[in-house]
C-alpha positions in Angstrom: 22.5 -18.9 -3.9 19.9 -20.3 -6.3 19.8 -23.5 -4.1 18.9 -21.3 -1.1 16.1 -19.6 -3.0 14.7 -22.9 -4.2 14.8 -24.2 -0.7 12.9 -21.2 0.6 10.3 -21.5 -2.2 9.8 -25.2 -1.3 9.5 -24.4 2.4 6.9 -21.7 1.6 4.7 -24.1 -0.2 3.2 -24.4 -3.6 1.7 -21.3 -5.2 3.7 -18.9 -3.0 6.8 -17.9 -4.9 9.5 -16.6 -2.7 7.5 -17.1 0.4 4.9 -14.4 -0.3 1.5 -15.9 0.4 -2.0 -14.7 -0.4 -2.1 -12.8 2.9 -0.1 -9.7 1.9 -1.9 -9.4 -1.4 -5.3 -9.5 0.2 -4.2 -7.0 2.8 -2.9 -4.6 0.2 -6.2 -4.9 -1.8 -8.2 -4.2 1.4 -6.1 -1.1 2.1 -6.5 0.2 -1.4 -10.2 -0.3 -1.2 -10.5 1.8 2.0 -8.3 4.5 0.5 -10.5 4.6 -2.7 -13.6 5.4 -0.7 -12.1 8.6 0.7 -15.1 9.6 2.8 -16.5 13.0 3.6 -13.1 14.4 4.6 -11.7 13.9 1.1 -14.9 15.3 -0.5 -14.6 18.4 1.6 -10.9 18.9 0.7 -11.7 18.4 -3.0 -14.7 20.8 -3.1 -12.6 23.4 -1.2 -9.8 23.0 -3.8 -12.0 22.7 -6.9 -14.6 25.4 -6.1 -12.2 28.3 -6.9 -11.0 26.4 -10.0 -14.6 26.3 -11.3 -15.4 29.9 -10.3 -12.3 31.3 -12.1 -13.1 29.3 -15.2 -9.8 27.5 -15.4 -9.9 25.4 -18.5 -8.9 21.8 -18.7 -5.9 21.4 -21.0 -5.2 17.7 -21.6 -6.0 14.1 -20.5 -3.6 11.2 -20.1 -3.7 7.7 -18.8 -3.6 7.2 -15.0 -2.2 4.4 -12.9 -5.7 3.7 -11.6 -7.8 1.3 -13.8 -10.6 3.1 -15.8 -9.3 6.5 -14.8 -7.4 9.4 -16.4 -5.3 12.3 -15.3 -7.0 15.6 -16.1 -4.6 18.6 -16.3 -5.9 22.2 -15.9 -4.3 25.4 -17.1 -3.3 26.4 -13.6 -1.3 23.2 -13.0 -4.0 21.4 -11.0 -4.0 17.7 -11.9 -6.9 15.4 -10.9 -7.6 11.7 -11.2 -11.1 11.3 -12.8 -13.4 8.5 -13.7 -16.4 8.5 -16.1 -19.9 7.8 -14.9 -20.3 5.5 -17.9 -17.9 3.7 -20.1 -16.4 6.0 -22.7 -17.0 9.3 -20.9 -13.3 10.0 -20.6 -12.9 9.4 -24.3 -15.8 11.7 -25.1 -14.2 14.5 -23.1 -10.8 13.9 -24.7 -12.3 14.2 -28.2 -14.3 17.3 -27.2 -11.1 18.9 -25.8 -9.2 18.2 -29.0 -11.9 19.8 -31.2 -12.9 22.9 -29.2 -12.6 24.5 -25.8 -14.3 22.8 -22.9 -15.5 24.7 -19.8 -15.7 23.3 -16.2 -19.2 24.5 -15.2 -19.9 23.0 -11.8 -18.4 21.0 -8.9 -20.8 19.1 -6.7 -20.5 16.6 -3.8 -23.0 13.7 -3.7 -24.6 12.1 -0.6 -22.1 9.2 -0.8 -19.2 11.6 -0.6 -18.4 11.6 -4.4 -17.1 14.8 -5.9 -18.2 15.4 -9.5 -17.2 17.9 -12.1 -19.5 19.0 -14.9 -18.0 19.9 -18.3 -19.7 21.7 -21.2 -18.7 22.7 -24.7 -18.8 26.3 -26.0 -22.3 26.0 -27.4 -23.6 24.7 -24.1 -25.9 22.1 -25.5 -24.3 19.0 -24.1 -22.5 18.3 -20.9 -20.6 15.5 -19.2 -20.1 14.6 -15.5 -16.9 13.0 -14.3 -16.2 11.7 -10.8 -13.1 13.1 -9.2 -11.1 10.3 -7.5 -8.5 12.7 -6.0 -5.8 15.2 -6.6 -2.7 14.0 -8.4 0.6 15.4 -9.5 2.1 14.8 -12.9 5.0 12.4 -13.3 
């Protein structure tokens, strides 16, 4: 059996273990890139879902690591879970620290001209705020 695998690997050529070449990996990366953009349809669905969340004042409860690089899962009190990214490096950490020290309110949900959906968070004193980009809806593991 090992001899058969070794023969397949030699037939596939160098740098292509098990016969998987760079073609499938490049194709998968291209598909993930197109899914990541989302477009106006995703922005409309997100704003429809997040508008009532903001209007009702549902508080965010906790953050956890996400399977997407430089993103986090943001869990709300009503069970809604979002994948979010910070506008700048460290924004997610700032929100996590603020949530651990005091209550944080979700104040606004906007959709930009590029089709990005953003949430604005503010502390109880209202002096400082933070924008996070919503990558999409998620469900907890």
